[in-house]
C-alpha positions in Angstrom: 1.2 -65.9 -53.1 1.5 -63.1 -55.5 -2.3 -62.6 -55.9 -2.2 -62.8 -59.7 -6.0 -63.1 -59.9 -7.0 -60.5 -57.3 -10.3 -58.9 -58.4 -11.2 -61.7 -60.8 -14.2 -64.0 -60.3 -14.0 -67.7 -61.2 -16.5 -70.5 -61.5 -15.2 -74.1 -61.1 -17.7 -76.8 -62.0 -17.2 -80.1 -60.3 -15.2 -78.2 -57.7 -16.2 -80.4 -54.7 -13.4 -83.0 -55.1 -10.6 -84.3 -57.2 -9.0 -81.9 -59.8 -11.9 -79.4 -59.4 -11.2 -79.0 -55.7 -7.5 -78.4 -56.3 -8.3 -75.8 -59.0 -10.7 -74.0 -56.6 -8.1 -73.8 -53.8 -5.3 -72.7 -56.3 -7.5 -70.0 -57.8 -8.5 -68.7 -54.4 -4.9 -68.7 -53.2 -4.1 -66.4 -56.1 -6.8 -64.0 -55.0 -9.7 -65.0 -57.2 -13.2 -65.0 -55.9 -14.5 -68.5 -56.5 -17.8 -70.2 -57.1 -17.4 -73.8 -56.1 -20.0 -75.8 -58.1 -20.8 -79.3 -57.1 -24.1 -81.2 -56.3 -22.3 -84.0 -54.5 -22.8 -84.9 -50.8 -20.2 -86.6 -48.6 -20.8 -89.6 -46.3 -21.6 -87.3 -43.4 -24.3 -85.5 -45.4 -22.3 -82.3 -45.9 -22.3 -80.8 -49.4 -18.9 -81.3 -51.1 -19.0 -77.7 -52.4 -19.5 -76.4 -48.8 -16.4 -78.2 -47.6 -14.3 -76.6 -50.3 -15.8 -73.2 -49.6 -14.9 -73.7 -45.9 -11.3 -74.6 -46.8 -11.0 -71.4 -48.9 -12.5 -69.2 -46.2 -10.2 -70.7 -43.6 -7.3 -69.7 -45.8 -8.7 -66.1 -45.9 -10.0 -66.5 -49.4 -13.4 -65.6 -50.9 -15.8 -68.3 -52.1 -19.5 -69.3 -52.4 -21.1 -72.6 -53.2 -23.5 -73.6 -55.9 -25.2 -77.0 -56.0 -26.7 -77.1 -59.5 -26.1 -79.8 -62.1 -24.3 -78.6 -65.2 -26.5 -80.7 -67.4 -28.9 -78.0 -68.7 -28.7 -74.5 -70.2 -30.9 -73.2 -67.5 -28.6 -74.5 -64.8 -25.6 -73.2 -66.7 -27.0 -69.7 -66.4 -27.8 -70.2 -62.7 -24.2 -71.3 -62.1 -22.6 -68.4 -63.9 -25.1 -66.0 -62.3 -23.9 -67.2 -58.9 -20.6 -65.4 -59.7 -22.2 -62.3 -61.1 -24.7 -62.0 -58.2 -22.1 -62.5 -55.5 -19.0 -60.9 -57.1 -20.3 -58.7 -59.9 -18.5 -60.4 -62.7 -17.2 -63.6 -64.2 -13.6 -63.8 -65.6 -12.7 -67.5 -65.4 -14.7 -70.7 -66.1 -13.1 -74.0 -65.3 -15.3 -76.9 -66.6 -14.2 -79.7 -64.4 -17.5 -81.5 -63.8 -17.7 -85.0 -65.1 -19.0 -88.5 -64.6 -18.1 -92.0 -65.8 -20.0 -95.2 -66.3 -17.8 -98.2 -67.4 -20.2 -100.1 -69.6 -19.3 -101.7 -72.9 -21.0 -100.0 -75.8 -23.0 -103.2 -76.7 -24.4 -103.3 -73.2 -24.9 -99.5 -72.8 -28.4 -98.2 -72.2 -29.7 -94.9 -73.6 -29.7 -93.5 -70.1 -26.0 -94.2 -69.5 -25.1 -92.7 -72.9 -27.2 -89.6 -72.3 -25.8 -89.1 -68.8 -22.2 -89.1 -69.9 -22.7 -87.0 -73.0 -24.9 -84.5 -71.2 -22.7 -84.0 -68.2 -19.4 -83.7 -70.1 -20.2 -82.3 -73.5 -23.5 -80.7 -72.6 -22.2 -79.3 -69.3 -19.3 -77.6 -71.2 -21.7 -76.1 -73.6 -24.3 -74.9 -71.0 -21.8 -73.2 -68.7 -19.5 -71.9 -71.4 -22.5 -70.4 -73.2 -23.6 -68.5 -70.1 -20.1 -67.4 -69.2 -19.3 -66.2 -72.7 -22.4 -64.1 -72.9 -21.5 -62.5 -69.6 -17.9 -62.0 -70.6 -18.9 -60.3 -73.9 -21.1 -57.9 -72.0 -18.3 -57.1 -69.5 -16.0 -56.2 -72.4 -13.0 -57.3 -70.4 -12.1 -60.6 -72.0 -12.0 -63.8 -70.0 -10.7 -67.4 -69.9 -12.7 -70.6 -70.4 -10.7 -73.7 -69.5 -12.1 -77.1 -70.6 -11.2 -80.6 -69.6 -10.7 -83.4 -72.1 -8.8 -86.7 -71.8 -6.4 -88.8 -73.8 -9.2 -91.4 -73.4 -11.0 -89.4 -76.1 -8.7 -90.8 -78.7 -8.2 -94.4 -77.5 -6.8 -97.4 -79.4 -9.2 -99.6 -77.5 -11.4 -99.1 -74.4 -13.6 -101.9 -73.2 -15.4 -99.5 -70.9 -17.5 -98.2 -73.7 -17.7 -95.4 -76.2 -19.6 -92.7 -74.3 -16.8 -91.2 -72.3 -14.3 -91.2 -75.2 -17.0 -89.6 -77.4 -17.7 -86.9 -74.9 -14.0 -86.1 -74.4 -13.3 -86.0 -78.1 -16.3 -83.7 -78.6 -14.9 -81.3 -76.0 -11.8 -80.8 -78.1 -13.9 -79.8 -81.1 -16.0 -77.6 -79.0 -13.0 -75.9 -77.5 -11.4 -75.1 -80.9 -14.7 -73.9 -82.4 -15.5 -71.7 -79.4 -11.9 -70.3 -79.3 -12.2 -69.0 -82.8 -15.7 -67.7 -82.2 -14.7 -65.7 -79.0 -11.3 -64.5 -80.0 -12.8 -61.3 -81.3 -13.9 -60.5 -77.8 -10.6 -61.2 -76.1 -12.0 -64.3 -74.6 -9.6 -67.3 -74.8 -10.6 -70.9 -74.7 -8.2 -73.8 -74.0 -8.4 -77.4 -73.0 -6.4 -79.4 -70.6 -5.8 -83.2 -70.8 -5.0 -84.0 -67.1 -3.7 -87.3 -65.6 -4.3 -87.6 -61.9 -5.7 -90.1 -59.4 -9.2 -89.0 -58.3 -12.3 -90.6 -56.9 -13.6 -90.9 -60.4 -10.4 -92.5 -61.7 -8.5 -93.8 -58.6 -5.0 -95.0 -59.2 -4.9 -93.8 -62.9 -1.9 -95.3 -64.6 1.2 -93.1 -64.5 2.2 -94.1 -68.0 1.2 -91.4 -70.5 0.3 -93.8 -73.3 1.6 -93.6 -76.9 4.4 -91.0 -76.9 3.7 -89.8 -73.4 6.4 -90.6 -70.8 5.6 -92.0 -67.4 4.8 -89.2 -64.9 6.3 -89.0 -61.4 3.1 -88.0 -59.6 -0.6 -88.4 -59.9 -1.7 -85.7 -57.4 -4.6 -83.6 -58.5 -2.8 -80.6 -57.0 -0.2 -80.9 -59.7 -2.9 -80.1 -62.4 -4.1 -76.8 -60.8 -1.2 -74.5 -61.8 -2.0 -74.8 -65.5 -5.6 -73.7 -64.8 -4.3 -70.7 -62.7 -1.9 -69.7 -65.5 -4.6 -69.8 -68.2 -6.7 -67.5 -66.0 -4.0 -64.9 -65.6 -3.2 -61.9 -67.8 0.1 -63.6 -68.6 -1.9 -66.0 -70.8 -4.0 -63.3 -72.6 -2.7 -64.4 -76.0 -3.0 -68.1 -75.4 -6.1 -69.6 -77.0 -7.3 -72.7 -78.8 -4.4 -74.8 -77.3 -4.4 -78.4 -76.0 -2.3 -78.9 -72.9 -1.4 -82.3 -71.4 -0.7 -82.0 -67.7 0.5 -84.5 -65.1 2.8 -84.3 -62.1 5.7 -82.0 -63.1 5.0 -82.5 -66.8 3.1 -80.6 -69.4 3.1 -80.7 -73.2 1.3 -78.9 -76.0 -0.6 -81.3 -78.1 -1.1 -81.1 -81.9 -4.6 -80.7 -83.2 -6.5 -84.1 -83.3 -6.8 -84.1 -87.0 -3.6 -83.8 -89.0 -2.2 -85.6 -92.1 -0.2 -88.6 -91.0 0.5 -89.2 -94.7 -0.9 -87.9 -97.9 -1.5 -89.9 -101.1 -2.6 -88.4 -104.4 -3.2 -89.8 -107.9 -4.5 -88.0 -110.9 -8.2 -88.9 -111.2 -10.5 -91.0 -109.1 -9.3 -93.9 -106.9 -10.8 -97.3 -107.6 -11.6 -99.8 -104.9 -9.0 -102.2 -106.4 -6.3 -99.5 -106.2 -7.2 -98.6 -102.6 -7.1 -102.3 -101.7 -3.6 -102.5 -103.1 -2.2 -99.3 -101.6 -3.7 -99.0 -98.1 -2.5 -102.3 -96.6 1.1 -101.2 -97.3 0.8 -98.0 -95.2 1.4 -99.6 -91.8 -1.8 -98.5 -90.3 -2.0 -101.6 -88.1 1.1 -100.3 -86.3 -0.6 -97.2 -84.9 -0.5 -97.5 -81.1 -2.1 -94.2 -80.1 -3.5 -91.0 -81.6 -0.9 -88.9 -79.7 
């Protein structure tokens, strides 16, 4: 490896498995000092974060574990301070932590809704807030990499609205934070990955909508984009949406754009809207992207 990230410190939430684990290993292989955050425990009672730390150390990398949940601002600060206390700095934050409860919205409890929104959207906020504060103090820029999903803009999802809502919210959060932090040289981007993981085993290889079928669903295929966005080569890349799967990547347009634009002089009436909108072909829309 070329050690593109030597001297940089990274935090990866949800780093104990799936895409997060692959990101931890890839960042460490490029020389980054890595905080592996995960509160999960394997069947043998070993902490998932510890297993990944051991993998990194066996490969002569530098890593420490953190077991805090991302769900609160207090924990977000603890997670980021794990990097600062051990490595003296924080340069890269990869927000990979997530959960999923497949419950139809009409059957969803308050607890399920709160859990999904808090872990995904709240976790992105809590850790990004702490990382951004530290990066601003360092005055050396930084990279925050968020994780959304095409499921955030579904045509129909019988598994409930909590996960799509959280993932759509992460896009808005990314764009707002990118503009806010640009003045400090801190870039914020979001990745839409497609891979088979414990959370989503055997995820369909079809991209959906205009996305072509991908040749691979390996989590390792997602990691290089995270590494790139953490390098100095990406110092001018911010507020971008990247779809990544197998050997594929694409740059997505902003979620809100004019599909068509209709204007009349004066105010629309309900009768006029009833006459015009049915002829626009809206029922033919298969996917947001």
